C-alpha positions, 0 to 999 in steps of 0.5 A: 831153384831149390826151395830153402824156405817159404813165407806163408800168409793165410796159413790158418785158413782152410786151404792155407792150413793144408798148404802149411801141413803139406809143406812141412810133410815135404820137409820144407822150412816155413815161416808163417805170418799169422794173427793167432798161432792158436788157429794153426793146424793141430801139431804144426807148432811142434814141427821144427821146420816151422817158424811162427810170426804172430802179427797183422800182415797189413800192420807190419812196418816195411822194415819188419816185413822185409826182415820176415821176407829175407831169406825166403825163396818163395812166398805163398799167399792163401789170404782170403775173406771170411764168409760172413757179413763182416768178413765180406763187407767189413774192412779191410776190403782190399786185403788180398790186393794190399797183401800182394802189393806189400809182399811183392815190394818187400821181395823187390827190396830184399832180393839181390840174386835170382827172382823169388817165387810168389804164389797167389791163391786166387779164384776162378771168378777172376778174369785173366788180365789182358787175355780173353776168356772164351768160357765167359759168355755175355751173361757171365761177364755181366754177373761178374761185373755186378759182383765186383761192384757190389761184393768187395772180395770179388773186386779184391781178387781181380785187382790182386791178379791185375797188379801181378800181371800189369805192375810186376809183369812177367820179366821182373828180376825180383819176383816171378808169380803164379796166380792159382784159380781153383773152381768151387772149393770142396773138402776132401783128400788129395785126389787126381786133378787137372790144371788148365791154361784157361777156364773149363767151366761156366759160371753157372755150371761150375766144377769143383776143386778139393782144397787139398788138391789146391794145396798140393799144386801150390806146393808143387809150384814151390818145390818142383822146378818143372811145374814152376817153369810151366806155369810162371806168369800164368793164371792156371785153373785147377779142377778135380779129375784127370787131364783130358787126353 
């Protein structure tokens, strides 16, 4: 399925901005829903392939959201919580989950042919719903359980992945999804990176992932049929470095 247009949310963030610019560099048409167009990456607004919608995603009515989703083959969500006291503990505590639910349902309401692609930027702290994580030792599981109870973003990211796996499922005629799990996010240019079916590092011995690499992989999912077919319905883990032989 060739990508004709991508709906991007979270395009003013550090990783989302990289996704936006890499999509535009590939000649992909992008509709970006942002709260403030002034926060878009420099030069983005001048690109004729970018359509900017200034709106609060969670505040949009259902009909408006369906209208913005209509005609998009792919939705990419790079939404996340700002790393500050207000961003972590202030509302909305369920930003990622609510956005994932609303966008998925808007796709269901607007699709009439083949399924759309939904690509979610998740976190390596998220457990794969319904699957074991061999790299999660007892201490790791205990710490994550505590974090999800105390830190809203940790709980939010897990619930978004749970929704995709449990509610949307892997055989929906309207939406197919991938939830990308990067390890510790870093600055830096696009480099060699590896994508794995499961965790490769432990919680207290994390790896690293350049945000540019996350953006590159998400753009590959949006534009390359082979990459999409490999990872659809999964929660791939992306880390810097080459794939093991």
